[in-house]
C-alpha positions as CSV (number, residue, x, y, z in Angstrom):
1,M,23.2,56.1,-9.1
2,N,26.1,54.3,-10.7
3,V,26.7,50.8,-9.4
4,K,30.0,49.1,-10.2
5,L,30.5,45.4,-9.6
6,D,34.0,44.1,-9.4
7,A,35.1,40.5,-10.1
8,K,35.1,39.7,-6.4
9,A,31.5,40.8,-5.9
10,I,30.4,38.9,-9.0
11,G,32.3,35.8,-7.8
12,G,30.6,36.1,-4.4
13,V,27.1,36.3,-6.0
14,I,27.9,33.3,-8.2
15,S,29.2,31.4,-5.2
16,A,26.1,32.1,-3.2
17,L,23.9,31.0,-6.1
18,I,25.8,27.8,-6.6
19,I,25.8,27.0,-2.9
20,S,22.0,27.6,-2.8
21,L,21.5,25.4,-5.9
22,I,23.6,22.6,-4.4
23,S,21.7,22.8,-1.1
24,W,18.4,22.7,-2.9
25,L,19.6,19.6,-4.9
26,F,20.7,17.8,-1.8
27,R,17.3,18.5,-0.1
28,S,15.5,17.4,-3.2
29,V,17.4,14.1,-3.5
30,Q,16.9,13.4,0.2
31,T,13.2,14.0,-0.1
32,L,13.0,11.8,-3.1
33,T,15.0,9.1,-1.4
34,N,12.6,9.2,1.6
35,E,9.6,9.0,-0.8
36,V,11.0,6.0,-2.7
37,A,11.7,4.2,0.6
38,V,8.0,4.7,1.6
39,L,6.8,3.6,-1.8
40,K,9.0,0.5,-1.7
41,A,7.5,-0.4,1.7
42,E,4.0,0.1,0.4
43,V,4.6,-2.0,-2.7
44,S,6.1,-4.8,-0.5
45,N,3.1,-4.7,1.8
46,A,0.7,-4.7,-1.2
47,N,2.5,-7.8,-2.6
48,E,2.2,-9.6,0.7
49,R,-1.6,-8.8,0.8
50,L,-2.0,-9.9,-2.8
51,A,-0.3,-13.2,-2.0
52,E,-2.7,-13.7,0.8
53,V,-5.7,-12.9,-1.4
54,L,-4.5,-15.3,-4.1
55,T,-4.1,-18.0,-1.4
56,V,-7.7,-17.5,-0.3
57,I,-9.0,-17.4,-3.9
58,S,-7.1,-20.6,-4.6
59,G,-8.6,-22.3,-1.6
60,I,-12.1,-21.1,-2.6
61,S,-11.6,-22.3,-6.2
62,G,-10.7,-25.8,-4.9
63,E,-13.8,-25.9,-2.7
64,I,-16.0,-24.7,-5.5
65,T,-14.6,-27.4,-7.8
66,E,-15.2,-30.0,-5.1
67,I,-18.8,-28.8,-4.7
68,I,-19.4,-28.9,-8.4
69,W,-18.0,-32.5,-8.6
70,K,-20.3,-33.5,-5.7
71,I,-23.4,-32.0,-7.3
72,G,-22.6,-33.4,-10.8
73,G,-21.4,-36.8,-9.6
């Protein structure tokens, strides 16, 4: 069986491959954009929690210092 491809057929195949590649790239970029947005939200939430923990630790530290002064003084 002898298959001959003309320039039009080759161009059609190349066009289909390029369209598929571009479509895949757009989907990949959209997926990554969504994942980055989720990660940004998680980091922001973690920073808020960390600030709360540091506030609690700071308060506890002050209370411990006061207790030590009372015991020692």
